[in-house]
N, C-alpha and C positions, 0 to 999 in steps of 0.2 A: 504494499499500499504506500510506503513512504517513498519508494523508488517512482511509483505511478504519479504521486503528487508532485515530486521534484521534476519529472519530465513535463507534467502539465504546466508547472510554473515556468520552466525554461521556455517552453513553447509559447506561453502567454506573454512573455516579456521579450521575445525575439524581435519584435517588429512594433514598436509603440505607436499607437493610433491617435494622432492629433495632439500629441504633447511630447515633451523631452524632459530629461533630467540632468540637472547641473550640480555637481558637488564640489565645494571648496573645503578641503581638508583644514586649511589655515583658519578659516573662519567658523569651522565646525557647522557648517550650513549646507543643506541640500535644497534645491529649488525643483518644484515640479512646475514646469512651464507649459501652460495651455497653448498650443501653437497650431491653430487653424484659423489664422486671421481671415477676414476682418472681424468676425463674430465669435470664433472659438467655439463653434457648436459642438457639443459633446455626443458622439455616436455610441451606440450600443457596446462595441467592442471596447471601446475606450474605458468604460466603468470598472469592469473587473481588472483592467490593467492598472488603472490608477490604484485600486485597492491593493494589488499585489505589489506595486512599487513602494506604497507607504510602508507595507509589512516588511519589505526588504530594507528600507532605511531605518525602520525601527530597529533592526538588528545590526546595522552598520556602525561600527565603533567610531568611524571618523566623524559621525553626524551627531550633533547635540540638538539642532533645531531645524524643522522642516518649514519651508515656505512654499505656498502654493500661490502662483501669480500667472500673468498671461503675456503673451506677445501682442503688441499693438494697443489700441486705444480701448479696447473692451476686455472685461475678465471673460464673460461668456454671455450669450443671449440665450442660452438654454440647451435643451437636447434636440436631437435630430427627430423631428415630429413623424415624419413618414416611417421611420424606423420602429416606432412603437406598434405599428400595425403588423410588421413582420415578425415581431417577437411573440412568444406564447404568453398566455395569461399568467402561467406560473413564474415565468421569467420576469415579467414586469412587477409581479407582487412581491419580489425578493430585491429589487433594485436598491432600496434603502440599506441593505447590508453592505454594498460596496461603497456607498458614499459615507457610511458610518466609520470607515477605516480610519479617518483622521481623528474620530473621537476614540476608537480603540487604541490608537497608537500611544505608547507610553511616553513619547517625547512631545514637547510643545510643538504645535502646529499653528502657523500663522496664514491667514488668508490676506493677501496684498491686492487690493481690488480697486480698479478704476473702470470708468465707463459702464456699460451694460452689465448687470449682475442678476440675471433672470433664471427662473425655472431651476433646472438641476444646478446651474451655476451658483445661484444663491443658496441652494440646499448644501452644496459642497462647502461653501463659506460658512455656513451656519453650523456644520459638523466640526469646523476648526475651533481651537481653543481662543484664539484672538483674531480680530478682523480689523485691519488698518486699511482706511478708505480714503479715496481722494474726493475733492469737491466735485468732480466729473461723475461721480458714481451715481447710478440709479438702480434700485433693487426692487424686484417684483416676483410674485408667484402668479403668472398669468394664465395657469392652466384651465381655469374656469372658462376662458374665452373660447375653447375648443371642446368644451364638454367634458372636461376631465378635471382631476384634482392633484395636488402635488402628491408625488409617490415615492420620493426618496428622503422623507423625514422632514420636510419643509414646514408644513403647517404645525406639525407636533412640536419641533424644536422652537419655532416662532411663538407658539402659544406660551410655552414655558419662559421665554425670554421677555415678552412684552406684554403678556395677559391675553386672555380669550377675546376681550372686546377689540383691542387693536388688531390681533390676528384674524379675526373675522373680517374686519373693515379692509384689511389689506389684501387677503387672499380671495374672499367671496366677491370683492368688487375688482379684482385684478388691478389694485392701484400701484403706482410707482412712488417710491420714497427716495429722497436724495441722500447722498452720503452724510450731509449735515444732520438730516433728520434720523438717519440710522445711529449717529453718534448720540444725539439728544435722547433717543429712545433706549440706549445702552446695547444696541446690537453691535455697534462698532466701539472698539476701545480708543481709536483716534480718527480724526478727519483732518486731513491736510491739503495744501494746495496740490495739484496734480504733479508739478515738477518736483515736490518734496517727497512723493510717495516712497521711493526706494531708500532715501535717506531715513525716513522715519521707520521703515521696515527693518533696515540694518540696525538702527538704534535699539529697537526692541529686541532684535536677535541678540545683540551684544549685552543688553541688560539681562536677558534670561540665561546667557552662559555664565554669569557670575555665580549663580546659585548652585547648590548641591544637586547633581543629577538624581541622587537617590531621593532626596526630599521632594524634588520637582515631580518625579514619577509616582511618588507615594501620594502627594497631595492631589494631583490629576486624578488618580484612581479613587481616593476618598471622596472627591467632589462629584466625580460620575456616579459612584455607587450610592451616595447619599442623596442624590437629587430627588428620587422618588420616595424616600423614607420618611417616616414620622420623625419629629425632632429627637425623640429619645434614642431611636435606632441610628440616626444619623450621628449623634453625639457618641454613641457606642463605637460606630465604625472609626470615627475620628480618634477615640481615645485609644483603641487597640492598635492603630497605625502609629499613633504617637509613642506608645510604649515599645513598639518594635524598632522605632528609630532611636530610641534611648541607647541601644548598644552599638550604633553605627559608628564607623570611622568618621563619616562626615559630620556627625553631631559633635563628636569629641574635638574634631579640628576646629569647627565653628566656635565652640566655647574657648579653646585655646587662644584662637586668634583674636577673639573679643577681649580676652585678659591681657594678651600681649599687644593689643592695638595695632594689628596688621591685617593685611587681607588674608582670607582663609585660601587654603590649598585643597580643594575638594577633589575626590577621586571616584566618587559614585558608589562607594561601599560603606 
């Protein structure tokens, strides 16, 4: 079974469809670049490939932070609409699992967004941990216009982020919101002039690299697992993780660096 899965993974990643991967070991950064301009439409074969690449990067020791960005002036105008009619009902009902790869990844994942961010493009950005947007950004879930609904986690994630009333208003009317409004609503962590998008993205990458990789992975897991939990259970999840980190090298190093008034040297253990 393992060999079969390895063969499938190798075949899946042999010819990337509509995107490329760039790795900077020096910056400890990997970029997944949507590369089907001008609108970077996401086709069906691209979805499992993106998920597989994120999984590979999650295990790549050169990479601390993953950035998903685009070539050209638009992040993505959405999916390949005719392609939905060619896929089976079972296939389309499982599409959310591919997009959720960014959420499953133990490393921080940043969406760096400009221009159109519609449909599955918006859903992919919502699955990331951070969204840095430019003032040119427009975000929308327009599926209702063609008699469909979001199918890759968009409406579900959006409801949790901004509440059911705003999520209904946005998705049931196929409304567009600007990058500035996305920031005001808490969808984006930063909104910057378009020319400053890469600078702001790299600044966030550098900031995240300063922290303990172990604490970072643990906190992401705690937040993901406790999101749907009652408060008491969420605090238990947090407390158990806190206790496990007590014996880590990174925590001991963090305490020592605090006492010695120097920068910590974390190694992720």
